[in-house]
TORKOL-4160 file (C-alpha; in steps of 0.2 Angstrom, whole numbers, padded with zeros to 4 digits, m for minus):
87
<pt num="1" X="m0109" Y="0733" Z="m0205"/>
<pt num="2" X="m0124" Y="0744" Z="m0211"/>
<pt num="3" X="m0118" Y="0761" Z="m0199"/>
<pt num="4" X="m0101" Y="0758" Z="m0204"/>
<pt num="5" X="m0107" Y="0761" Z="m0223"/>
<pt num="6" X="m0118" Y="0776" Z="m0217"/>
<pt num="7" X="m0135" Y="0768" Z="m0219"/>
<pt num="8" X="m0146" Y="0774" Z="m0208"/>
<pt num="9" X="m0165" Y="0768" Z="m0202"/>
<pt num="10" X="m0178" Y="0779" Z="m0201"/>
<pt num="11" X="m0195" Y="0774" Z="m0193"/>
<pt num="12" X="m0207" Y="0774" Z="m0180"/>
<pt num="13" X="m0212" Y="0764" Z="m0165"/>
<pt num="14" X="m0231" Y="0761" Z="m0169"/>
<pt num="15" X="m0226" Y="0758" Z="m0188"/>
<pt num="16" X="m0228" Y="0738" Z="m0195"/>
<pt num="17" X="m0218" Y="0737" Z="m0209"/>
<pt num="18" X="m0205" Y="0747" Z="m0197"/>
<pt num="19" X="m0207" Y="0731" Z="m0184"/>
<pt num="20" X="m0205" Y="0719" Z="m0199"/>
<pt num="21" X="m0191" Y="0728" Z="m0203"/>
<pt num="22" X="m0181" Y="0724" Z="m0187"/>
<pt num="23" X="m0191" Y="0708" Z="m0186"/>
<pt num="24" X="m0177" Y="0703" Z="m0202"/>
<pt num="25" X="m0162" Y="0707" Z="m0192"/>
<pt num="26" X="m0170" Y="0696" Z="m0178"/>
<pt num="27" X="m0157" Y="0695" Z="m0162"/>
<pt num="28" X="m0145" Y="0709" Z="m0171"/>
<pt num="29" X="m0159" Y="0722" Z="m0174"/>
<pt num="30" X="m0152" Y="0731" Z="m0159"/>
<pt num="31" X="m0136" Y="0735" Z="m0169"/>
<pt num="32" X="m0148" Y="0744" Z="m0185"/>
<pt num="33" X="m0143" Y="0760" Z="m0187"/>
<pt num="34" X="m0160" Y="0769" Z="m0182"/>
<pt num="35" X="m0166" Y="0786" Z="m0180"/>
<pt num="36" X="m0184" Y="0785" Z="m0171"/>
<pt num="37" X="m0194" Y="0797" Z="m0184"/>
<pt num="38" X="m0209" Y="0799" Z="m0167"/>
<pt num="39" X="m0212" Y="0807" Z="m0154"/>
<pt num="40" X="m0218" Y="0798" Z="m0138"/>
<pt num="41" X="m0237" Y="0802" Z="m0141"/>
<pt num="42" X="m0237" Y="0797" Z="m0159"/>
<pt num="43" X="m0242" Y="0812" Z="m0164"/>
<pt num="44" X="m0227" Y="0820" Z="m0168"/>
<pt num="45" X="m0212" Y="0818" Z="m0179"/>
<pt num="46" X="m0196" Y="0822" Z="m0172"/>
<pt num="47" X="m0183" Y="0838" Z="m0176"/>
<pt num="48" X="m0170" Y="0827" Z="m0184"/>
<pt num="49" X="m0185" Y="0817" Z="m0195"/>
<pt num="50" X="m0191" Y="0833" Z="m0201"/>
<pt num="51" X="m0177" Y="0843" Z="m0205"/>
<pt num="52" X="m0169" Y="0827" Z="m0214"/>
<pt num="53" X="m0188" Y="0828" Z="m0223"/>
<pt num="54" X="m0193" Y="0809" Z="m0219"/>
<pt num="55" X="m0209" Y="0807" Z="m0223"/>
<pt num="56" X="m0214" Y="0789" Z="m0224"/>
<pt num="57" X="m0208" Y="0771" Z="m0216"/>
<pt num="58" X="m0197" Y="0764" Z="m0214"/>
<pt num="59" X="m0183" Y="0776" Z="m0225"/>
<pt num="60" X="m0168" Y="0771" Z="m0228"/>
<pt num="61" X="m0156" Y="0782" Z="m0233"/>
<pt num="62" X="m0136" Y="0778" Z="m0238"/>
<pt num="63" X="m0121" Y="0787" Z="m0241"/>
<pt num="64" X="m0123" Y="0791" Z="m0260"/>
<pt num="65" X="m0138" Y="0802" Z="m0253"/>
<pt num="66" X="m0152" Y="0790" Z="m0261"/>
<pt num="67" X="m0166" Y="0784" Z="m0251"/>
<pt num="68" X="m0178" Y="0771" Z="m0252"/>
<pt num="69" X="m0193" Y="0767" Z="m0241"/>
<pt num="70" X="m0204" Y="0752" Z="m0238"/>
<pt num="71" X="m0199" Y="0739" Z="m0231"/>
<pt num="72" X="m0180" Y="0732" Z="m0238"/>
<pt num="73" X="m0174" Y="0715" Z="m0241"/>
<pt num="74" X="m0157" Y="0711" Z="m0233"/>
<pt num="75" X="m0152" Y="0705" Z="m0253"/>
<pt num="76" X="m0158" Y="0725" Z="m0258"/>
<pt num="77" X="m0148" Y="0731" Z="m0242"/>
<pt num="78" X="m0133" Y="0719" Z="m0245"/>
<pt num="79" X="m0136" Y="0726" Z="m0263"/>
<pt num="80" X="m0136" Y="0745" Z="m0257"/>
<pt num="81" X="m0120" Y="0744" Z="m0245"/>
<pt num="82" X="m0111" Y="0731" Z="m0250"/>
<pt num="83" X="m0115" Y="0725" Z="m0233"/>
<pt num="84" X="m0114" Y="0703" Z="m0232"/>
<pt num="85" X="m0126" Y="0693" Z="m0232"/>
<pt num="86" X="m0128" Y="0683" Z="m0215"/>
<pt num="87" X="m0123" Y="0664" Z="m0220"/>
């Protein structure tokens, strides 16, 4: 649902908060609309994330153009996207 609602999760593989965010989705984490911002050597930022002006991880961008940085609760993501919470 998050991808359908044009939400995007920008993160880095070395970011502990990003790892925590993914864990909140359990087995569905692989379905997240995710963009890796770190270069493989973890020393740089990818061109896509530079162009988007992503400065902290995790960063969520929503269909309305708004952004929130930091690990978001499933409830907050539901509020921002109108995606239903898992039951």
